[in-house]
N, C-alpha and C positions, 0 to 999 in steps of 0.2 A: 633548136637549142639543145645541147647535150652536155653532160658533165665531162666528157673526155674528147680529145681531138681525134679526128678520123685517122690520121697517120699512126697515132699511138694505138688506137683500137686495132687497125689492120696489122700492125707489127705483132701485137699479142696474139692475134688470130692466126697469123702465119706460123707462129711457133707451135700452136696446138691444133692445126687444121685437121689432123687425123681424128681428134676427139669431137670436133664440132662440125662434121661434114653435113649433118642434118639440121643445123641451126641457121636461121636467116640473120642477115646483118641487122634488120630491124629488131629482132629478138635480142640480139647482143646489146644494142644501144639501150633498149628498155631495161635489160638486166643490169648493166653497169650503172645507169642513172639511178635506179631504185636502190642499188647497193650503196651508192654514195650517199643517198638520202638517209639510208639506214645506219650510217656509220656510228652515230651515238648509241644506237640500240645494239649494234654488233659488238661494241666495246664492252657491254655488260658482262658477257661470259668471263672475261678476264678478271672480273672483280671477285669471282667465286672459285677461282682455280689458280694454278701456278703459272698460268699464261701471263706474260708481262704486259701485253697490250701493244708493245712496240712492233711486233711482227704480226702478219695477217693470220687469222684463224685458219687452222688446217681444214676445217669443215664448217659448214653453216649450221647454226642451231636449228632444231627441228621446226620451231615456229617461223623462223626466217625462210627456211626452205619451203614450207607450205605456203607462206605468203607470196613469195616470188613465183611459185608455180601457179598460184591463182591469178596473179597479175599478168602472167604470160599466157594464160588460158590453156595451160598444159595439163595433161592427166598423169596418172601414176606411172604410165609406161615411159614417160619422158624424164623421170627422176634422175636417171644416170646422166642425161644430157645437162640437167641443171647442175649436178655435181661437177661435171666437166667444165661448165662455164665458170663456176667458182674457182676451180683449180687453175683455169687459164687466166683469170682476171683478178684474183684475190690480191696479188701484190700491187697491181695497178690501182685498185680501189683503196688499198691501205696507204698507198703513197700519197693520195690526194688529201689535202687538208680540208676538213669539213668546215663549212661556214653557212650562216643563215642567208647570205646572199645567194648561195646555190639553191637553197630552198625556195627563195623568192623567184628565181629564174625558172626552176623546173616545176614549181608547185602547180601552176595552172594546168600542166599536162598530167601530172601524176596524183594530185590530191584526191580526185574521185576514186582512184584505186585504193589509196590508203583509207579513205572513209568507208569504202565498201567491204574491203577484206581485212582491214587492220584491227578493228576493235575486238573481234572474236579471238585474235591471236596475240593480243597485248601489244600491238604495234601502232604507232602514230607517226605521221610525217614530222611533227615537232616533238622532240624528246630532249628535255632539259636535264643535263647532268652536271656535276661539279667540274670545274676546270682543272682540278688536281686529283690524282689517285693516291697521293701520299699526304700525310699530315704536315701542315705548314709550321708547326711548332718545333723548333730545333730540339727542345727538351725531350721530344718523343722519339728521337733517333735511337737505334740500337747500335752500341759501340762494341768493338771487339774487346774481349777481356785482356788480351795481350797488347792492344794498341788503342788507347782511348781517342786517338786522333782520327781513326778510321771508323766511320759510322754509316749505317744504312737507314734510309728514311722509312718510317713506319707506313705500311700499306693500310689504306682505308678499307673497312669491311662493312658488313651488315647493311647492304643496299636495300632501300625501301623505295618501291616504285608505285605511283598512284596516278590516276587520270586527272587531267586538268583541262580547262578551257583556255584557248589561246586566241586573244583578240588581235588579229593581224590586220594590216592595212590593205593588203591585196585581196584576201579571200574572206574577210569577215571573221566570224567566230568559228573556229575549227577545233577538233579534238586533239589533245596532246597528252604527253606523259611527263612526269617529273620524277627523277631518281635522286635520293639523298644518300650519302655515305657517312661512315662513323669511324672515329678514332677511339678504340677501346682503352687507350691509355689516358689521354687528357679529356675524354668524354665530350669531344667536339663533334657536332654533326654538320656536314658540309652540303650546301645546296648550290644551285647554279649561279645565283647572284651573291651569296653571302654564306657565312658559317655562324653557328650559334654555340657559344661556350660560356659557362658561368652566368647564364641569364642575360647575355648581351648578344645582339645581332650585329655582326661586323661585315661590311661589304668589302669585296676584294679591291685591291689597288689596281688602277689602270683605267682603260676606257669604259664608259658606261655600256653595259651589255645591251644587245639589240632588243631584248625583251626583258621587262622588269617583272619580277615575281611580286605582284601587288597584293595578293591574298593567298591563302593556303592552296587553293585550286584555281588560281587565275594568273595568267601572264598577259602583259600588255606590250604591244609594239611601241617602242619609244618614238617612232615617227608619227604614230597616232597621237601620242602625248604632245609632241611638238606642234602637230596640226591643231589640236584643241587649244594649246597655249596661244598660238597665233590668232585663232578665232576670237579668243577672249580679249586679248590686248588690243586688237584692232576694232572689233565691233561689240565687245562685251557679250558674246554668246554665252548663255548660261550652261551649266553642266547638264541640266535637263535637256536643253536643245542639242548639246554636243552628243548626248546619248541617242537622241532621236535621229540626228543626222547619220550617225554610225549605223544604227539599226535599220534605218530605211534606205540609206544610200550606199552602204558598204557591205553589210553582213548579208550572207546568202542563206535562203531557206533550205538549200540543198543538203546542208550538213546538220540541220537541227535534230533530226531523228537519231542520228549517230551520237551526237553530243548528249542528248537526253539519256540514251541508253548506256553510254559509257562513263559519264561523269555525274549523272543525276543533278546537273546544274544547268540552269536556263542558259540558252544562247543569247538572251537579251542583255545588252550592256545597260546596267542601271546607273543611277545618279551617284550612288555611294562608291561604286567601282571607279567611275570617272574621277571623283575627287581623290580617292585613295591613290590612284595611279598618278594623278597630276602632282599631288603633294609629295609623293615619294620621288617622282622624277625631278621636281624642282630642288628637293633636298640633296639628291645625289649630284645634280649639276652644281649646286652651291659648294658641296664638299670638294668636288673635282676642281672647281675654279680657284679654291684656296689651297689645293694640294694637301688636303688632310684626309685621314681615314674617316669614313662615315660609319657611325655606329649609334645604336640606341637600345634601351632596355627591351627585352623580349618577353617580359612577364605578363603583359596584358593579353587577353584573349582576342580582342578586336583590333584590327589594323589601325583604325582611326585613333584608338587610345594609345597604341604603341608609338605612333608617330608624334603624338602630342608633345612629349618632352623635347624632341628635336625641333619641332616647329617653334616652341617657346624659346629655345636657346637661340635660334636664328633671329627671332623677333628682338630679343634683348641685345644681340650683337649689332643689329642694323639700326636700332633706335638712336636718335641723336645723329652724330656724324658717321653713321654706318653705311649709308648708301654708297655704292661703288663710285657714283659720279658726284659725290658731295663736294669734291675739290675741283670740279670742272670749271674751265674757262675757255672762251673762244672769242672770236672777233665781234660777235654780237652781244656778248654779256660782259666783256672786259675791254677796257681801253688803257693804253699805255701812253703816258705823257712825260715830257721833260720838266724837271723842277726848274723854274726860272732862275737864271744866274748860276746854275750848276750843271754838272754832267750826269746828275742822278736821274733815274727814271722811277716813276711811280705808276702803279696800276690801279685802276678803278673797277671794282667788280660791282655789278648791279643785280639785285634780286628783288622779286615781288612776292609779298606775303598776302595770302587771302584764304578765306574759309569757304568750304563747299559742303552742303548738306548731303550726307550719305546715310549714316546712322545704323546702329545695331542695338538690340536690346541691352539694357544696362540696369543697374540698381536704381530703384525709384527715389532714393535719397539724393538730393542735389549734390553734384560734384563727387559722388562716391565712385571710385575707380575699381572697386573690388569686382572680380569676375563672378558671373552667375554660374551656378552649378548646371543649370539648364536654361535654354532660351525661353522656356515656358515660365520661368520664375519672374516675379515682379521685384524681388529684393534679394540681395546677396545673403550670405550666411552669417554676417555680423549679428551677434545676439541682439543688439539694440535695434538694428534694422529689421530683424525678424519680428519684432514686436509690432511692426506696422503692417504686417501681412493682412490683417483683418480690419484695418482702419477704414473709416468712411472715406469715399472717394472725393468728397468735398475737401479742398485743400486746407482750409482753416479749421476744419472740424477735427476734434480729437476722439470722438466717440467710435465705438466698434460698429462695423456694418452688421446688418441683420442677415440671418440665413436666407439664401436665395436672392440676395440683393447686393449691390455694390455701395450702398449708402446706409446710414443709420435710419432710424424711424422718423426723423424729423420730416414733416410733410413737404417742406420746401426742398429738402435734399432728395427725398424720394421722387419728387417731380422731375428733377434732373436725371435721375436713374431711368425713369420711364421714358423720358424724351430720348436719351441716348440709345436705349434698347430699340425704340421704334425707328429711329433714323439710321442706326447701324445696319438695319436689314434692308434699307431702301436701295434700289439699284442706282439712283442718282448719286448717292454718296460713294459707292464703289467707283463709279466713273470719275467723280470729282477727285478722289484720292489718287487715282492713277495719273490724272492730269497734273496734280500738284507735285508728284515726285518725278514727273517727266519720264515715266516708264517707257522704254523703247522696245520691250518684249514682254510677253507673258511669262509668269513664273508659276510653276505648279504649287498647289496648296501645301504640299509637304515641306516647302521651303528649300533653300539651296544650302550647300555646304554640309550636308549630312546632319542637319539639325532637326529637332523634333517639331511637329506642328504646335502652334501656340495653344495653350490651354484656354478654353472658352466655355465656362460653365453655363453662361446664359444662352447658349445655343445660337448665337449670331454668327455671321460669316467670319472667315479667317481674317480678312482685311480689317474687320472692325476692331480687332484686338491690337490697337495701336494707341499711342499716347495722343489723346484729343482733349482739348480744353473747351468747356462749354459753360455758359452762364444760364440763368433761368429763362432767358429769352431764346435759348437754343442756338446762339451764334458762336461759331468757332472763333478761337482766339485770333487766328490769322485774318479773319474777315470782320472783326469787331471795329466799328468806326471809332475815330479818335474822340469824338464827343460822346457824352452820355455817361451815366454812372454805372459802374460795375459792382455787382453785389456778390453773389455766390459764384465760385469757380470750382470746377471739378475736373479731375483727370482720370479717365477710364483707360483700362488696358495698361500695357507695359510702357515704361519710359525708355526712350532711345537717346543715344549719344547726340550731342548738339550738332557737331560738325567735324569735318576733317580739315585741319589747317595745313596748307601747303606752302612751301618756300620754293619758288621757281626762279631759276636764272632767267634773265631777259631774253635768252635764246630759246627758252622752252624746256630746258633740262630741269627736272624736278630734283632738288637737292635734299629734301627731307619732308617728313610728314608726321603729324601727331593728331591724336584723337582728343577733342575738347568735349567734356562731359556736360557741363551746365550752361556755359555761354561762351561767347568769343570776346571776353572782357579784355581790356588793355593789359592787365596783369598776367592773364593767361598767354597773351601774345608775347609779352616780354619773357616769361618763363620758357616758352617754346623756343624763342630765338637764342636764349642763353644756353639752353640744353643742346640745340643744334650747332651752335658755334661756341664751344666751351672756353675758348680763349679770345682775347681781344684781337690777337693777330689773325684769327680765323674769320673774324667778322667781315662781311662785305662792306665796301665803302659807301654803297647806296642801298638802302632798304626801303622799298616802296610799300605803302600800306594805306588802305582807304580810311583808316582811323588813326593815323600817325599823330594828329594834333592832340588827341586824348592821351596817347602813349607818351608823347613828349611832356605834356603837363604832369603826368604821373611821375615820370623820371625826375623832373625838376623839383617836385615836392617830396621826394623820398628822403628820409633822414639818414639813410645808410649811404655813405659815399661810394661804396662798391657798386651798388645798384644804380645810384644816381649818375655815376660817371662811366658805366660800362660801355655805353654807346656814344661817348662824347666825340669819337673820331668818325662817326657815321653820319651821313646825310639821311634825314628821315622825311622825305617828301611824301605827300599824298599823291597817289597815281593821278595822271592827267585827267582821265575820264571822271573820276569821283570828285576831284577838286573843282572841275567846271560845273558839275551837275548837282552836287550834294553838300557843298560846303559854302556857308553864307559869307558874303563879303564883310559882314559886320563882325565876324569872328576874327578879332585882331591876332590872337595867338596863332591861329591856323594860317592867316594871310602872311604873317611875319616870318614864321619859322617852318612852315610846311609847303609853301608855294614852290613847286618844282622850278619855276623860273628864277628863283633866288640863287641857284647854283649854276654858275657859268659853265662848269664842266659837264653839265647834263645837256648842253646845246652845242651843236656843230653846224655851222653854215645855215643858221636859222631853222634847223630841224632838231627834234629830240634825238639825242645820241642813243638812248636805250628804249626798248619797248616796255612801257610800264603796265601794259595790259596782258603780259605773258601769263600771269596766274589766272586771269579771267578765261583766257583761251584754254589753259590746261584744265580748268574746272569743268569746261564743257565736256571734255573727254572723261575726266575723273568722275563727275557726277553721274554719268551713265552706268556706273557700277552698282547703283542703288538696288535695282531688282535682283542682282546676283548675290549681294552680300547681306541683304536685309534680315535674313534669319540665321546668319552665321554666328557661331560662338566666338568669343573674343580672340582666342589664340589663332584660329583659322582666319578670321577677319583681318587681323593685322598682317599675318603672313601673306595672304592672298594679295592685299593691296600693295604691300611692299614688292612682291614679285612682279605685279603688273607694272609698277613704276620702273623697276629694273629693266624690264623688257622694253618698255616704251622709251626709256633713256637710251638704250642701245640703238634703237632705230633712229632716234633724234640725232645722236652723235654721228651715226653713219651718214645721215643726210647732211649734217653740217660739214663733214669731211668731203662729201661729194661736191658740195657747193663751194669748197675752198675757204671755209671759215676757220680753219686751223684749230680744231678742238684739241685740248690737252688737259692733263691733270696736274695741278700744283702738288709737289711732294708733300705728303701729309705731315711729315715731321716739321716742315717749315710753318705750317698753320697751327699745329697742336703743341709745338715745343717739345716733342719727344724725339728720342734717338731713332 
């Protein structure tokens, strides 16, 4: 593999054969290849001189000259031959368009030379420079005094170059350089991916760059971001394990010494770099899919904090009917029928609603939706809720806890505290909790999503700092028999959100999601559905739910006609599995109004027309996210789960298309009543 075709090389050689009589063809190929890889670096002299950059440099900079000489294994006596090589091939090199694809193709051959001879000369195979040499702001142009219609773009100056670590997919972590440029009129600094002006970081319009500038001294290959994304959506590989796979399976120890000496940054890909890279990659993809300019405030010192407003904005936009496939229909989730006696057609959309326990830390006050400042906190910053920080862990007790304990001094309460401390340290409880959350992979104690470890003043294990209910006999709430009197109950550790509610089309496409904080009560389900389908025209004609009998009773008893009649055109059956297994025949309301057999349109040729277990099947996939998101802060938690749904939906729709199920999207304005 070479950067130049042999005929082109021989043609240039033939024109300057008298200068290169002592140079081998192999040396010429190496010289031209390395010069092509050096193109971004060779462009730099034009930034500090009157050279325009459109024509080849007349002579090589001294650092490039010395570097090429070292790569060729030449001594000082061959300097003239090196100058002759540049003279012969400079126009050929300059005419070739530099691309990272060329670096990928040639890197395996020449990267060891860059690593060995480059750092001492300020040279790296990966050099990230701005895509423009002039300011993009039209106001910065210099116009002729005699003709204001003729202007010249302002050249960027004040180049700053510093070393970076480049996490590539082919070669692992390798040394690189980044150069930024400055417009001294509008005070804008330009980087490879973006420019910063007025406290805002704005990304260039166009294709996503091959490498994302994910931190000040870090660049990440977007193909690695895509690989990590696929691993997460298919098997819920944690960021911790993504980093381990990269460090153990892709990265090379060969370049570690050079990186440490040239960048003072570890070659090890850490969890926070994985998350920052993925969140940035997903945000840039989102902006590109909507054909909008991606920008966010640049005021924060930490990348995670800088991205937070952009993550929150996407969360707010995608809530309710914001999922791209919210208006999805196909042959498996929608049926079209003729209206008897007319030529009219009606369509019947079928969705299934169900909850799945995932959970993240939340405020300890029931149904409080305020964000926590830190996942270590037990309560939000509401002044009334902060008063409960030192409350006794026994739920009905109003007293303050004593120093060094989680309960007050009441002997019965203290006994619960002692029991919880003893059992939180036991190995069997750690095993029991992992089994209860159906953990599919181990998660490091520092947590996922860049969150802090949970505060644990009692010195027990990290996993013990979860919401657990205990009575004085030491039996957890989930294991308590139905019979028997319950006396004291206490909740130790942080409270977690109750469940994620999913609305899934009968084909498996997830239309929407919401976090339930206190319980999966009928009113919460109704609120979720009305937010997800904000007009009656957008409501599916069939909404399956395992507790529809209670929801229907609540609707009929509502005094407000708006709420009472909102779902009047919807069938609200209980899904087939739960109706057969968990709903009593003596429940007349359920049997009369929620029996799926009551609706003839739900049956075709003696079979159910729609899959009423679609949500249960989606929950199997969705619930496996628990180990990954259990320590995420609210903004990252919502963004990550929504992103995973988007990616899974893309795969599901592609499979539906492959199977001939005719997936399509109903125009949103028809469902939402907007222009």
